[in-house]
Structure formats: structure tokens, C-alpha cells
C-alpha positions, -999 to 999 in steps of 0.1 A, spaced: 0 0 0 13 35 -8 3 69 3 5 95 -25 11 124 -1 27 146 -27 -2 141 -51 -28 151 -25 -7 182 -16 -3 192 -52 -40 190 -59 -48 210 -28 -23 237 -38 -37 241 -72 -71 246 -58 -59 272 -35 -36 293 -56 -54 290 -90 -41 281 -124 -14 298 -144 -23 330 -162 -9 346 -194 8 380 -191 -13 398 -217 -21 435 -218 -55 442 -201 -57 477 -216 -75 481 -249 -58 503 -275 -30 512 -251 -9 528 -279 -39 549 -291 -36 536 -327 -73 534 -332 -90 551 -348 -69 570 -373 -89 603 -376 -100 611 -411 -110 647 -406 -83 669 -389 -92 699 -368 -58 714 -373 -21 709 -375 10 717 -355 39 728 -376 70 708 -365 99 692 -384 87 657 -376 51 666 -385 22 660 -362 -14 662 -372 -38 664 -343 -74 662 -334 -94 665 -302 -127 655 -319 -120 617 -319 -118 596 -287 -94 567 -289 -111 533 -291 -117 518 -256 -111 551 -237 -133 578 -222 -117 612 -226 -121 648 -215 -102 677 -232 -72 657 -246 -57 656 -280 -49 626 -302 -16 632 -320 -4 612 -350 27 612 -372 12 602 -405 20 605 -442 37 626 -455 57 626 -422 77 594 -420 95 603 -388 70 591 -361 78 603 -326 52 581 -309 67 556 -285 48 528 -301 31 530 -335 24 565 -349 -2 580 -324 0 593 -288 -22 612 -264 -16 648 -252 -33 651 -218 -38 689 -225 -63 695 -252 -72 732 -247 -67 728 -209 -55 700 -186 -77 670 -193 -79 633 -186 -83 599 -202 -95 567 -185 -105 531 -191 -123 506 -169 -107 471 -168 -118 437 -153 -95 424 -126 -93 395 -101 -95 406 -65 -63 399 -46 -41 397 -77 -12 420 -82 -10 441 -113 18 462 -129 8 493 -149 35 504 -175 35 534 -198 57 561 -213 55 598 -209 69 629 -226 63 666 -233 46 683 -261 72 691 -288 65 728 -287 72 731 -249 106 737 -235 121 704 -223 126 718 -187 91 731 -182 75 714 -151 51 689 -166 30 668 -142 0 645 -141 -18 620 -118 -24 583 -124 -55 572 -106 -64 536 -98 -95 531 -77 -97 569 -76 -65 571 -56 -41 595 -73 -3 590 -76 16 620 -90 42 617 -118 65 642 -134 81 641 -169 119 642 -163 137 673 -174 151 670 -209 124 645 -222 103 658 -251 90 646 -284 107 677 -298 141 667 -286 169 662 -312 179 627 -300 154 599 -302 166 586 -268 152 618 -252 117 615 -267 101 592 -241 105 581 -205 93 548 -190 71 548 -160 56 520 -139 35 513 -107 20 483 -90 -12 477 -71 -33 448 -57 -69 446 -69 -95 451 -43 -125 446 -66 -135 429 -98 -128 460 -119 -111 493 -116 -107 525 -136 -73 536 -147 -71 573 -153 -43 597 -165 -51 633 -156 -30 663 -164 -21 687 -135 5 711 -149 10 733 -168 -23 748 -178 -33 756 -213 -30 734 -244 5 720 -240 12 692 -216 22 656 -210 22 630 -238 12 594 -229 18 563 -250 21 525 -249 -1 519 -217 0 483 -205 -16 466 -175 -3 431 -167 -14 406 -141 19 397 -124 4 375 -96 29 347 -91 19 311 -99 30 285 -74 42 249 -80 50 220 -57 77 193 -62 84 164 -38 114 141 -35 90 112 -37 56 111 -53 46 80 -32 59 62 -1 60 25 7 43 14 39 74 9 59 93 26 87 116 56 80 101 66 47 99 104 40 92 128 12 102 165 13 82 189 -8 93 223 -21 69 251 -29 82 275 -56 68 308 -69 72 319 -105 83 354 -93 100 368 -62 77 373 -33 67 409 -27 74 429 5 58 412 35 62 377 18 39 355 -2 14 335 18 4 302 1 -25 281 14 -21 243 13 -47 216 15 -28 190 35 -35 153 38 -47 143 72 -24 123 94 -31 87 101 -19 58 123 7 48 96 21 83 87 24 119 98 25 153 80 49 179 93 43 208 70 18 236 80 -5 259 61 -3 287 52 33 286 41 50 319 37 77 325 11 100 353 23 101 387 6 124 385 -24 126 347 -24 110 323 -48 110 292 -26 
């Protein structure tokens, strides 16, 4: 007779921590490539060329007083971070753009995007905006020297990121301009929201044990990513002890911060 202790533990673990998830972008149209406006309200004269419109809302987004900028034919030198279009958070005045996304409560998410300045602005003008998740604002500032009007392509865009844990089945992600006033402000492009919740696996030195004295199996729980600050708590469904064997592990098991096992 054998006791498949590892098998029971693995099945319980899968039920507790969930199945593996793909790291796909949860944001729709994060690079603002859709639609391509067919009727332009005006144009900004610049060497790279940027036709703009504030009459067309990007697919998947709700907007208020922002401008959709695109570097299109006959301008071959696109200064968008991804594709050929980007959002200026200042249309005529500081505005905002937002999208509501479906989440899994308790999962950890990473929001990535790029920011820059309007190409007509000076590259040292204070340019700030808030990113709101669950209506809680976090302030960001475009670094000095970064502008879509800069001579070097390496100075056109700056990468930004933040993380949060979902507390509900959906949330609204909003980018809202704060400074300066008027029609020149922060550019935003290539917005991505990724579920980075670690997946957990279990491996044991023996998948089954013979019914004889001195037989043991040691199991290791491994996370697909380093545990966050405070550690990663993993709930295990353990086999019950019996007259012929004992179980020494406990639940929940905590993987220390920064560790994977």
C-alpha cells in the first residue's frame, strides 16, 4: 500500500492558488492607434510633423479635453513611443483619459506606460499628471530633458511603472494632467496593464511512499516570481495524518520577501 502524499498536496495547492495566467495586456488600445482620424481639426507645424485632433476619442477610452496626435503620411519620422499616435493630456486645458478594466480581486498588477512633453514646450518646463487607480491619485512628473521635440530619439520618451493589488472585480485607470495649464502638456503612450500575480508549483522528492518505517518525502513550494514585500502566503490543502504516517508541514506557508521558494 502506498500513500500519495505529494499528489494530494499538489491537488490542494492548485485549488488554493489558481491556475497559471498569461501575461497579456488588459488595456484596450494602449498605444492609441485606433481610430486614425479622417478629418483633422488642425495641424501643428513641426519638423517631424504632427497632425492632431481633439474630436476623436481613442477606441476603448473615455476622454475629457485631450488631443490625439499622430505622425502620418507625408511625415515618415514618427515620434510616438509605439506606433504612430499618442495622447496629449492637455487639449485646450488640462484633461484626462480613462479606461475601466476587469481584474481578479487579490491579484497583483503592474501598470507600465511612457510619458513625454509636447514638442513645442521647453524640455525643462514642469510637466506633471496624476495616475488614478480606484480613484486614488499617484503623482508623476516628466523628467527634465524629455520631449517629443528633442533632437535625440533617446530623449523622446521616459518609461514609468507602478503596481497595485486589486480590491474589486474591476477598476478605472485614469491619466489626468495637473500642470502646466493651457493646451501644451504631457504626452502618454504605450499603456500596458499586466497581471503579475505569481503562480506556485510544488515538487516532492518522492511522489509516493511505501508502507514501511523511515520513509519520508520532502516537498518544495516554488513561486514563479520573487515574493513581494511582506512575503507571499500560500495556502495548502494538507493530507490528514493517520496511524501509519504523519504530516509535518503547515498551512499557510510563507515565502519570504524577495525569495522564490
